[in-house]
Backbone as numpy.savetxt, mean C-alpha at the origin, in Angstrom:
# Nx Ny Nz CAx CAy CAz Cx Cy Cz
42.78 32.21 16.66 42.15 30.99 16.85 41.65 30.58 15.25
41.83 29.58 15.04 42.34 28.87 13.65 40.36 28.79 13.00
39.77 29.28 12.17 38.57 29.16 11.40 38.49 28.16 10.96
37.17 26.73 11.59 37.12 25.56 11.20 36.58 25.54 9.35
37.44 25.08 8.71 37.40 24.73 7.06 36.16 23.97 6.89
35.07 24.67 5.78 33.95 23.44 5.23 34.33 23.53 4.02
33.81 22.51 3.85 34.36 21.87 2.41 32.82 21.61 2.11
32.28 22.31 1.75 30.42 22.66 1.31 30.10 22.50 2.01
28.83 23.40 1.40 27.33 23.03 2.61 26.80 21.76 2.35
25.46 22.27 3.14 24.45 20.80 3.60 23.93 20.40 2.30
23.37 21.34 1.70 22.88 21.44 -0.02 23.89 20.76 -0.56
25.22 21.32 -0.68 26.11 20.84 -1.84 26.13 19.43 -1.14
26.09 18.83 0.15 26.31 17.82 0.33 25.08 16.36 -0.34
23.91 16.60 0.19 22.27 16.34 0.09 21.88 16.38 -1.34
22.04 17.29 -2.13 21.46 17.56 -3.36 21.50 16.58 -4.58
23.13 15.86 -4.18 23.45 15.37 -5.04 22.75 13.68 -4.95
22.79 13.68 -3.72 22.16 12.22 -3.16 20.62 12.25 -3.60
20.17 13.13 -3.40 18.56 13.10 -3.95 18.40 13.01 -5.46
19.27 13.36 -6.14 19.32 13.49 -7.52 19.39 12.01 -7.73
20.24 10.76 -7.03 20.76 9.96 -7.49 19.57 8.91 -7.14
18.36 9.05 -6.26 17.84 8.23 -5.89 16.65 7.47 -7.08
16.98 6.60 -7.36 15.82 5.65 -8.57 14.50 5.75 -7.70
13.61 5.82 -8.91 12.33 5.65 -8.79 11.44 4.71 -10.04
10.47 4.74 -10.06 9.83 4.41 -11.26 9.31 5.47 -11.87
9.02 5.40 -13.12 8.45 6.34 -14.07 7.01 6.60 -14.37
6.59 7.73 -14.60 5.35 8.51 -14.39 4.03 7.11 -14.44
4.49 5.84 -15.78 3.33 4.82 -15.86 3.02 4.00 -14.85
4.47 3.48 -13.94 3.76 2.57 -13.05 3.53 3.09 -11.66
4.03 4.89 -11.44 3.44 5.79 -10.39 1.48 5.35 -10.80
1.19 5.39 -12.25 -0.09 5.66 -12.50 -0.97 4.73 -11.93
-0.01 3.31 -11.98 -0.59 2.11 -11.62 -0.57 2.04 -10.31
0.36 2.32 -9.10 0.54 2.71 -7.68 -0.42 3.68 -6.92
-1.16 5.01 -8.13 -1.93 5.91 -7.40 -3.37 5.03 -7.61
-3.37 4.14 -8.40 -4.83 3.33 -8.39 -5.11 2.47 -7.69
-3.89 1.98 -6.97 -3.62 0.46 -6.29 -3.71 1.24 -4.90
-3.25 2.44 -4.65 -3.29 3.56 -3.12 -5.13 3.63 -3.15
-5.93 4.22 -3.97 -7.46 4.46 -4.21 -8.01 3.59 -3.72
-7.59 2.41 -4.36 -8.28 0.99 -4.33 -8.08 0.56 -2.51
-7.39 0.62 -2.44 -6.73 0.06 -0.87 -7.44 1.37 0.53
-7.50 2.61 -0.41 -8.25 3.57 0.52 -9.66 3.22 0.63
-10.59 2.59 -0.31 -11.95 2.45 -0.88 -11.89 0.91 0.58
-11.41 -0.06 0.38 -11.43 -1.34 1.10 -11.26 -0.87 2.44
-10.43 0.16 2.69 -10.13 0.25 3.99 -11.04 1.12 4.54
-11.76 2.07 4.11 -13.26 2.61 4.51 -14.01 1.72 4.74
-14.68 0.70 3.94 -15.88 -0.23 3.80 -15.26 -1.48 5.52
-13.97 -1.60 5.53 -13.60 -2.12 6.78 -13.89 -1.21 8.26
-13.49 -0.28 7.66 -13.37 0.63 8.83 -15.12 0.51 9.28
-15.63 1.10 8.70 -17.13 1.32 9.18 -17.85 -0.09 9.34
-17.50 -1.02 8.87 -17.70 -2.35 9.11 -17.59 -2.88 10.33
-16.16 -2.60 10.66 -15.41 -3.04 11.97 -15.62 -2.04 13.02
-16.25 -0.78 12.85 -15.97 0.26 13.89 -15.67 0.80 14.66
-14.49 0.88 13.63 -13.11 1.67 14.10 -11.56 0.77 14.21
-11.73 -0.34 13.16 -10.55 -1.20 13.22 -9.90 -0.62 11.94
-9.43 -1.40 11.32 -8.61 -1.20 10.29 -8.19 -2.49 9.06
-8.54 -2.69 8.11 -8.20 -3.63 7.00 -6.38 -3.42 6.38
-6.40 -2.50 6.32 -5.07 -2.22 5.56 -3.49 -1.43 6.96
-4.47 -0.79 7.83 -3.48 0.19 8.14 -2.96 -0.80 9.68
-1.66 -1.88 9.57 -2.00 -1.81 11.28 -0.91 -1.69 12.19
-0.85 -0.20 11.89 0.03 0.25 13.35 -1.34 0.61 13.94
-2.24 1.08 13.41 -3.52 1.51 14.26 -3.89 0.17 15.27
-4.26 -0.99 14.30 -4.63 -2.06 14.67 -3.80 -2.58 16.19
-2.53 -2.47 15.37 -1.41 -2.70 16.88 -1.95 -2.13 18.50
-1.90 -0.52 17.84 -2.28 -0.12 19.00 -3.64 -0.88 19.80
-4.66 -0.45 18.91 -5.74 -1.05 19.04 -5.86 -2.51 20.22
-4.88 -3.27 19.87 -5.02 -4.69 19.84 -4.13 -4.34 21.34
-3.80 -3.76 21.58 -2.19 -3.63 23.04 -3.27 -2.46 24.15
-4.22 -1.69 23.41 -5.48 -1.09 24.41 -6.56 -2.33 25.00
-6.84 -2.74 23.67 -7.86 -3.61 24.18 -7.18 -4.93 24.94
-6.38 -5.13 24.70 -5.72 -6.30 26.04 -5.85 -5.99 27.23
-5.75 -4.48 27.55 -6.06 -4.06 28.60 -7.59 -3.90 29.27
-8.06 -3.36 28.27 -9.60 -2.48 28.45 -10.76 -3.50 27.60
-10.27 -4.22 26.51 -11.82 -4.63 25.80 -10.49 -6.09 25.16
-10.38 -7.39 25.77 -10.38 -8.54 24.99 -10.51 -8.71 23.82
-12.28 -8.62 23.86 -12.68 -9.29 22.57 -12.25 -8.51 21.07
-12.05 -6.83 21.36 -11.32 -6.08 19.99 -9.66 -5.99 20.55
-9.36 -6.73 21.45 -7.56 -7.02 20.94 -8.10 -8.37 20.27
-8.75 -9.13 20.17 -8.64 -10.29 19.49 -9.10 -10.34 18.03
-9.90 -9.54 17.77 -10.27 -9.31 16.40 -8.78 -8.03 15.58
-8.48 -7.21 16.45 -7.15 -6.76 16.24 -6.12 -7.55 15.41
-5.88 -8.35 16.85 -5.18 -9.40 16.20 -5.27 -10.19 15.07
-6.80 -11.00 14.77 -7.06 -11.54 13.66 -6.87 -10.66 12.33
-6.89 -9.35 12.61 -6.57 -8.48 11.27 -5.24 -8.49 10.84
-4.21 -8.05 12.20 -2.68 -8.35 11.59 -2.06 -9.40 11.27
-2.92 -11.11 11.77 -2.21 -12.09 11.31 -2.82 -12.37 9.74
-4.22 -11.80 9.33 -4.39 -11.90 8.22 -3.92 -11.29 7.20
-3.28 -9.60 7.39 -2.41 -8.85 6.54 -1.02 -9.64 6.67
-0.78 -10.32 7.66 0.59 -10.48 7.11 0.41 -11.82 6.80
-0.41 -12.45 6.66 -0.56 -14.26 5.51 -0.99 -13.64 4.65
-1.49 -12.18 3.95 -1.67 -11.83 2.75 -0.22 -11.17 1.90
0.84 -10.85 3.07 1.90 -10.21 2.47 2.54 -11.72 1.85
2.54 -12.79 2.89 3.36 -13.92 2.93 3.30 -14.76 1.20
1.51 -14.64 0.93 1.07 -15.19 -0.52 0.91 -14.42 -1.00
1.49 -12.82 -1.46 1.63 -12.05 -2.44 2.83 -12.50 -2.67
3.73 -12.08 -1.67 5.66 -12.34 -2.14 5.91 -13.87 -2.56
4.91 -14.75 -2.35 5.12 -16.01 -2.74 5.02 -16.38 -3.95
3.73 -15.47 -4.05 3.33 -15.45 -5.72 4.11 -14.81 -6.19
4.72 -13.77 -6.46 5.86 -12.75 -7.08 6.89 -13.43 -7.51
7.35 -14.64 -6.52 8.32 -15.35 -7.06 7.97 -16.41 -8.18
6.66 -16.91 -7.88 6.09 -18.08 -9.29 6.16 -17.49 -10.34
5.36 -15.99 -10.20 4.48 -15.45 -10.96 6.07 -14.86 -11.84
7.27 -14.69 -11.54 8.41 -13.98 -12.35 7.56 -12.27 -13.17
8.27 -12.31 -13.86 7.85 -10.97 -14.72 6.44 -10.24 -14.96
5.47 -11.40 -14.66 4.19 -11.19 -14.59 3.71 -10.88 -13.26
4.64 -10.75 -12.31 4.09 -10.83 -10.82 3.32 -9.79 -10.47
3.22 -8.52 -11.35 2.20 -7.49 -10.86 0.93 -7.73 -10.98
0.88 -8.34 -12.55 -0.56 -8.66 -12.83 -1.50 -9.90 -11.70
-0.15 -10.77 -11.48 -0.56 -12.15 -10.65 -0.98 -11.96 -9.66
-0.50 -10.95 -8.67 -0.71 -10.69 -7.36 -2.38 -9.94 -7.61
-2.27 -9.03 -8.53 -3.45 -7.88 -8.69 -4.69 -8.76 -8.45
-4.55 -10.34 -9.42 -5.81 -11.11 -9.96 -6.28 -12.08 -8.58
-4.67 -12.02 -7.53 -5.02 -12.45 -6.32 -5.91 -11.89 -5.37
-5.54 -10.49 -5.32 -6.25 -9.50 -4.38 -7.61 -9.46 -4.89
-7.79 -9.33 -6.32 -9.03 -9.28 -6.99 -10.19 -10.77 -6.38
-9.34 -11.97 -6.02 -9.77 -13.21 -6.07 -10.21 -13.15 -4.48
-9.68 -12.33 -3.48 -9.62 -12.66 -2.42 -10.59 -11.39 -1.99
-10.48 -10.66 -2.79 -11.97 -9.13 -2.42 -12.73 -9.96 -2.71
-13.44 -10.66 -3.61 -14.63 -11.37 -4.13 -14.90 -12.25 -3.63
-14.11 -13.13 -2.58 -14.57 -14.32 -1.50 -14.95 -13.28 -0.62
-14.12 -12.54 -0.06 -14.75 -11.31 0.96 -15.92 -10.83 1.02
-16.60 -10.64 -0.27 -17.74 -10.14 -0.63 -18.76 -11.20 -0.71
-18.54 -12.26 -1.30 -19.10 -13.48 -1.54 -19.57 -14.41 -0.02
-18.57 -14.30 1.02 -18.92 -14.69 2.42 -19.78 -13.47 3.27
-19.73 -12.61 3.07 -19.88 -12.00 3.84 -21.78 -11.93 3.95
-21.78 -12.03 5.39 -23.33 -12.64 5.86 -23.75 -13.88 5.86
-22.69 -14.75 5.33 -22.56 -16.46 5.41 -21.89 -16.85 6.28
-21.39 -15.94 7.29 -20.16 -16.03 8.15 -20.20 -15.21 9.22
-19.10 -15.39 9.83 -18.72 -14.48 10.76 -18.02 -13.12 10.21
-18.28 -11.98 11.04 -17.76 -10.62 10.52 -15.85 -11.22 10.31
-15.32 -11.56 11.43 -14.55 -11.58 11.43 -13.80 -12.60 10.13
-14.40 -13.43 9.64 -13.51 -13.89 8.52 -14.06 -13.29 7.31
-14.20 -11.99 7.19 -14.95 -11.40 6.09 -14.01 -10.39 6.17
-13.65 -9.71 7.14 -12.33 -8.69 7.62 -10.80 -9.29 7.59
-11.32 -10.28 8.14 -9.55 -10.94 7.68 -9.21 -11.35 6.65
-10.40 -11.65 5.27 -10.10 -11.52 4.07 -9.77 -10.55 3.18
-10.35 -9.56 3.89 -10.32 -8.11 3.53 -8.70 -7.92 3.70
-8.40 -8.17 5.05 -7.15 -7.39 5.29 -5.82 -8.40 5.01
-6.31 -9.63 4.57 -5.27 -10.62 3.57 -4.94 -9.87 2.45
-6.51 -9.51 1.43 -6.07 -8.76 0.00 -5.31 -7.28 0.29
-5.41 -6.41 1.08 -4.73 -5.32 1.56 -3.18 -6.17 2.17
-2.50 -7.02 2.50 -1.65 -7.40 3.00 -0.95 -7.52 1.35
-1.48 -8.38 0.77 -0.87 -9.01 -0.63 -0.87 -7.98 -1.82
-1.88 -6.55 -1.92 -1.46 -5.53 -2.34 -0.40 -4.86 -2.48
0.39 -4.91 -1.16 1.33 -4.08 -0.77 2.54 -4.67 -1.26
2.21 -5.97 -2.29 3.90 -7.21 -2.61 3.85 -6.60 -3.87
3.14 -5.85 -4.46 2.75 -5.58 -6.04 4.11 -5.07 -6.36
4.57 -3.99 -5.66 5.85 -3.15 -6.28 6.95 -3.69 -5.45
8.06 -4.43 -5.64 8.73 -4.77 -5.28 10.26 -4.55 -5.89
11.45 -4.41 -5.32 12.98 -4.35 -6.31 13.71 -5.43 -5.00
14.58 -6.14 -5.39 15.67 -6.61 -4.67 14.64 -7.33 -3.88
13.75 -7.88 -3.84 12.61 -8.69 -2.93 12.32 -8.05 -1.54
12.21 -6.68 -1.76 11.58 -5.43 -0.77 11.07 -4.92 -1.56
9.38 -4.44 -0.46 8.56 -3.44 -0.72 9.23 -2.56 -1.38
9.12 -1.93 -2.11 9.69 -0.04 -2.88 8.36 0.67 -3.01
7.51 0.54 -3.08 6.39 1.50 -2.95 5.14 0.55 -1.83
4.96 1.67 -0.79 3.82 0.73 0.05 2.57 1.53 0.06
1.45 0.79 -0.77 0.04 1.57 -1.40 -1.18 1.42 0.00
-0.71 0.94 1.24 -1.88 1.07 1.88 -1.57 1.89 3.28
-0.28 2.18 3.55 0.33 2.47 4.75 0.87 4.17 4.29
-0.10 5.11 4.47 0.63 6.52 4.39 1.92 7.28 5.24
2.18 6.82 6.22 3.09 7.52 7.06 4.66 7.39 6.58
5.08 6.52 6.04 6.18 6.42 5.43 6.04 7.03 3.87
4.48 7.11 3.44 4.79 7.97 1.80 4.78 9.41 1.99
3.96 9.67 3.63 4.09 11.15 3.26 5.57 11.65 4.38
6.48 10.81 5.16 7.69 11.12 5.60 8.71 11.16 3.81
8.99 10.25 3.33 8.90 10.73 1.76 8.99 11.91 0.78
7.27 11.88 1.19 6.86 13.42 0.67 7.32 14.25 1.20
8.02 15.18 2.59 8.91 15.62 3.09 10.11 15.93 2.64
10.50 14.76 2.56 11.73 14.54 2.22 12.18 15.33 0.85
11.26 14.79 -0.16 11.40 15.02 -1.30 11.65 16.51 -1.28
10.59 17.18 -0.81 9.97 18.48 -0.59 11.04 19.01 -0.20
12.04 18.73 0.87 13.06 19.36 1.40 14.06 19.71 0.68
14.53 18.46 -0.59 15.38 18.26 -1.12 14.85 19.03 -2.75
13.80 19.36 -2.96 13.59 20.38 -4.03 13.96 21.99 -3.90
13.59 21.70 -2.27 13.94 23.18 -1.90 15.88 23.85 -1.52
16.13 22.62 -1.58 18.32 22.59 -1.28 18.16 22.47 -2.84
17.80 22.39 -4.20 18.71 22.01 -5.27 18.18 20.80 -6.05
17.52 19.83 -5.00 17.38 18.39 -5.43 16.45 18.60 -6.57
16.14 16.98 -7.25 14.52 17.57 -8.14 13.74 17.98 -7.68
13.27 19.15 -8.35 12.12 19.74 -8.06 10.87 19.26 -7.93
10.49 17.96 -8.89 9.33 17.48 -8.54 8.95 16.22 -7.89
9.90 15.56 -7.55 10.64 14.21 -7.00 9.29 14.40 -5.89
8.39 15.37 -5.17 7.92 15.23 -4.27 6.14 14.74 -4.40
6.26 14.82 -5.93 4.30 14.76 -6.30 4.43 13.48 -6.35
4.88 12.54 -6.77 4.50 11.35 -6.62 3.82 10.89 -5.50
4.81 11.36 -4.48 3.84 10.63 -3.02 2.59 11.17 -2.50
2.77 12.46 -3.07 1.60 13.47 -2.80 0.60 12.81 -3.44
0.57 12.41 -4.87 -0.36 11.94 -5.45 -0.86 10.59 -4.72
-0.17 9.84 -4.35 -0.50 8.30 -3.64 -1.40 9.21 -2.68
-0.78 9.60 -1.71 -1.77 10.16 -0.50 -3.04 10.46 -0.80
-3.32 11.52 -2.01 -4.40 11.98 -2.54 -5.40 10.94 -2.71
-4.54 9.83 -3.56 -5.31 8.31 -4.35 -6.07 7.70 -3.25
-5.26 7.66 -2.16 -6.19 6.94 -0.82 -6.74 7.70 -0.14
-6.77 9.15 -0.15 -7.69 9.55 0.46 -9.11 9.72 -0.69
-9.14 9.89 -1.69 -10.07 9.80 -2.74 -11.01 8.59 -2.90
-9.75 7.87 -2.76 -10.39 6.37 -2.53 -11.42 6.08 -1.01
-10.69 6.40 0.08 -11.93 6.27 1.30 -12.91 6.89 0.87
-12.95 8.35 0.41 -14.73 8.63 0.53 -15.32 7.99 -0.78
-14.78 7.26 -1.63 -15.53 6.58 -2.31 -16.23 5.21 -1.51
-15.18 4.59 -0.74 -15.50 3.75 -0.13 -16.54 4.07 1.04
-16.63 5.16 1.48 -17.63 5.75 2.93 -18.97 5.80 1.85
-18.57 6.45 0.62 -20.44 6.10 -0.05 -21.02 5.23 -0.79
-19.78 4.10 -0.39 -20.04 2.49 -1.35 -20.83 2.16 -0.18
-20.42 2.42 0.93 -20.83 1.27 1.81 -21.90 1.82 2.43
-22.14 3.29 2.34 -23.50 3.90 2.89 -24.90 3.60 2.08
-24.39 3.29 0.74 -25.38 2.37 -0.28 -25.54 0.93 -0.59
-24.09 0.47 -0.59 -24.63 -1.09 -0.78 -23.54 -1.41 0.23
-23.26 -1.22 1.70 -22.67 -2.42 2.57 -21.48 -2.97 1.85
-21.20 -4.24 2.49 -19.81 -4.76 2.42 -20.34 -5.32 0.24
-21.01 -5.57 -0.10 -21.30 -5.30 -1.62 -20.64 -4.27 -2.25
-19.99 -3.48 -1.93 -19.23 -2.48 -2.32 -17.94 -3.04 -2.98
-17.67 -4.14 -1.83 -16.35 -4.93 -2.18 -16.32 -5.24 -3.69
-17.46 -5.88 -4.57 -17.23 -6.43 -5.18 -16.61 -5.27 -6.58
-16.65 -4.16 -6.37 -16.65 -2.71 -7.41 -15.06 -2.98 -7.04
-14.26 -3.15 -5.50 -12.87 -3.09 -5.31 -12.37 -4.32 -6.41
-13.05 -5.58 -6.17 -12.76 -6.64 -6.89 -12.61 -5.93 -8.47
-13.23 -5.92 -9.19 -13.16 -5.46 -10.54 -12.30 -4.40 -10.76
-12.15 -3.56 -9.96 -11.13 -2.23 -10.26 -9.61 -2.93 -9.90
-9.29 -3.97 -8.88 -8.21 -4.85 -8.86 -7.86 -5.60 -10.11
-9.11 -6.31 -10.93 -8.81 -6.68 -12.22 -8.52 -5.94 -13.57
-9.14 -4.74 -13.35 -8.57 -3.86 -14.22 -7.58 -3.52 -14.41
-6.91 -3.26 -13.14 -5.64 -2.59 -12.51 -4.33 -3.78 -12.93
-4.75 -5.25 -12.99 -4.08 -6.49 -13.32 -4.05 -5.95 -14.72
-4.72 -5.92 -15.63 -4.62 -5.84 -17.19 -3.98 -4.40 -17.17
-3.92 -3.62 -16.76 -2.88 -2.54 -16.70 -1.91 -2.99 -16.57
-1.29 -3.50 -15.52 0.04 -4.13 -15.33 0.41 -5.18 -16.30
-0.49 -5.75 -16.87 -0.06 -6.68 -17.72 0.57 -6.17 -19.10
0.10 -4.97 -19.29 0.05 -4.06 -20.58 1.31 -2.98 -20.32
1.67 -3.18 -18.98 3.05 -1.85 -18.74 4.17 -2.91 -18.74
3.98 -4.48 -18.43 5.22 -5.11 -18.48 5.74 -4.52 -17.20
7.27 -5.53 -17.24 8.20 -5.76 -15.79 8.80 -3.88 -15.46
8.83 -3.93 -14.42 9.49 -2.42 -14.33 11.05 -1.97 -14.64
11.51 -3.16 -14.62 12.63 -3.37 -14.03 13.38 -4.39 -15.26
14.58 -3.92 -16.31 14.91 -5.09 -16.78 15.00 -6.78 -15.74
15.04 -7.56 -16.84 15.17 -9.17 -16.19 16.25 -9.04 -15.48
16.02 -10.17 -14.07 16.93 -10.16 -13.08 17.58 -9.38 -12.01
16.83 -7.84 -12.62 16.80 -6.47 -11.76 16.62 -6.83 -10.34
15.41 -7.25 -10.18 15.13 -7.30 -9.08 15.65 -8.08 -7.64
16.91 -9.06 -8.24 17.67 -9.24 -7.32 18.81 -8.45 -7.16
18.95 -7.35 -7.49 20.10 -6.43 -7.07 19.64 -5.58 -6.08
20.82 -4.79 -5.29 20.16 -4.27 -4.57 19.72 -3.13 -5.27
18.32 -2.91 -4.29 17.89 -1.26 -4.61 18.48 -0.18 -4.39
18.37 1.23 -5.08 18.80 2.17 -4.26 18.11 2.93 -3.14
């Protein structure tokens, strides 16, 4: 019986593909980590204020919406409102990115800061739903800061995909791919967790007024983004991303 012919191991085929993956340089990963930290901070405040719903984690809210539709209609309504606010923020951030051109990162971050400031300002003057919907809109917009070819390239508020990429890059390093390609994704996750710890501490002392701190951080990140400049040459964002 003829032995099957092997044209190279899985390692030989997979590792080169991993090496070709294009990504941002360290300066932009530091911006992404700062943004993830801010997102974790805001999400922790929202989670504590809402008693179990999220302002940035829409997979969790979608499950809560489904469960609430059967067992708790008011919770379902709040979860649905948060999802709509988040999507509205994504739409606003994407449109602003197109208008702002090469300054889109800074423009979106200033917008995020403004929405967070509005959320902090209206808290206690209107229903909790409006405050948290504005928080969700800010988090939706934050996810449009990093785009390539019109698509989100780094998600800063949802960590499931980030952890998948961390696992993929770690596996790649084990089979001959880039040795440290997994590190930025681990840093993103750690930044979000660290920010959430800060948000919980701030909420215990300041309540929703802690959002003013998040707004100031967003302004600082906007300044940093402006100093960095665009992440790719002019016109590159309309080419296909790898």
